[in-house]
C-alpha angles and dihedrals in degrees: 000000000000118000125238088250090060091051091049091052091048091049091053090052094049091046090052090051093050097090128079094222092053090048089053090050091050091048091053092047090053084069092053146288116326133189120229092255091053091052090045091054092046093052096036086229137133122268094243091052093049091046091052092054092045090050090056091048091049093048090052091053096245098114139024132185143220125210117236106182106295092345125095110204122194131210137174113264093214108015095174092054091048092046090053092047094048091046091054090055095054 
């Protein structure tokens, strides 16, 4: 039987996925790593707004980032798991 900690982690993931903007970010990251500016251009959104959504995705364990000079580039931590999950929702 799953532990309460597992259910809490799953709830954080589902909560993070429950926003159209974050789903668009995830969809773009399924195609590969993107820097904040690239995501901002894709969404036609402000940097603070994009950063807020990325912060939620990072806190839930869906994404992580690497620093490339002044750029922070994000990627999916487990793209196959996310691809499977997203495919099951279609």
